[in-house]
C-alpha positions, 0 to 999 in steps of 0.5 A: 882814527876809527877803532875796531869797535866803531867798525864792528858797530857799523856792521851790526844789524839795524835796530831802527830803520827810518825812511821818509819820516816827516811831521807837519803841525798846523798852527794859526799861521799855517802848516809847520813842517817840523821834520822833513822826510828823513832817512837813517838807520841805527845799528844794534849796540851803538849810541846815535846822537841827534845834534842840532839847535832848538827847533831842529826837529830832534824831539819831534823825531824821537816822539814819532819813533816812540809812538807818542805822535803819528808821522805825517808820512814815511815809515819806520821799523823799530826793534823789528816792529812796524811803527804804524801797524805795531805801536803796542809792540814798539812801546814794549821794546823801547825805553823813553826818557823825556826831556822834562822827566817823568818822576812824581814828586810825592812818590818814593823812588822804589815805588816809581820804579816798581810801578813802571815795571809792572805797567810793562807786565812784569811781576812784582818780584821781577819789577823789584829785582830790576829796580834794585839792580838799576839803583845799584848800577846808577849809583842810587843805592840807599835812595829807594826810600826817598821821595823824588822831590828830595833828590838832587838834579843829577840823582833825579835824572838818573831815576828818569833813566832807570824808569826808561830801563826798568823793563829791560828794553834793548833800545832807549831814547834819551831826550836832552839827557843832561840838560840843566845839569852841572858839569860834574853831574853831566860827566857822571851821567855820560859814564852811565850812558857809556855803560848802557852801550857796553851792556848791549843797549842801543841808545838814541839821544838828542843833544845841542851840547857839542861836547856831549855828542863828541864824547858819547856818540858813535855816530851823529846825525846833524839836524837843522830845520827838520832835516839831516844836513850831515851824518857820520862819526864825530871824527868823520864830520870834523875831517870834512874840514881839513886843517885848522880854523882861524877865527878873527873879529873885524870891524864891519868897515874893514871886513872886505879889506881884511878878506882881501888881505887874508886871501893874499897872504894865506892859502885859505881853503874855506871861508865863513863870515858871520855877524858878531853874535855874542860880542860886546862890540857892535858892528863887527864881523866874525871871519872863520878861515880854514887853513892848513896850519893855524899856528903858521898862519897867524904871524903873517896874517897879523903883520899884513893886517897891521900894515893896513891899519887893521887890528882884530878885536879877537883871534883864535886858532883851533882844530875843527869842531862839530860847531865848525862843521855846522857852521860850514854847512849852514853858515851859522853857529850851532851855539848861536842857534841854541841861544835863548 
């Protein structure tokens, strides 16, 4: 159900407006179109997620919107400034937290933060005030005198975010903000990102964590092969698949018969079949059946399969997830797309 807050966010003015943005890289094998002419807007005060597998174009999009690389074509307005004609103004109005982080191992935390603020033109007093305020807000109290190399992964990532915020931008980009963090550090960082939104900061983040997009984002752009393949709130995207998803693992030799049986005994609304990626059994197919009620479908399906001598290797029933949305649109799992 949409909340009053989510409706308010959508009626807010746009802080980012993107039209036809694309980027082509030239490799030895020829041109590679990393981003393929995308259009989207970001409302003031929302958390927008760019969700997709590695190589989908998420980071390239952020790097274009932060002026780190020039678009091949298209246009964008960032916090009221033209992306191409007013690059210096764009940079002054945004914060950018790169995927790999930007802290210097040998520097003190407080010195890193103050230097970053001074580079944006703040006085030393204002820079120190902002740095101390952010350290308190991001639970970095008492760490200002430590070298960055002495911090834990979660602490260091919070310093990265402080570096992006120390000049008080109204818009911040977070590229894979929780990548590599343990579950507790990730959950803590989610809380800090939500507080940024509560304080009026607009956040654009990239992620390939389904649960992160679901938990944090007011709206999600699902990216694949450089384009936007779906967009909406997490609930809107999941409502595109009405009903429950029954997933079962079937030997390849029995797949066609299993499909015939499933269609005969169930009202199958949609069907996706994929190779058994990640299974420890060779020669299996994963069948994903969308039905009205998964709990009511399992017993008749298993009885019908058993009567024909077919035993699924595994069977699960769940409500649709963002991965199911990606699977329905592209025919492959988002989790599969992020396997190394």
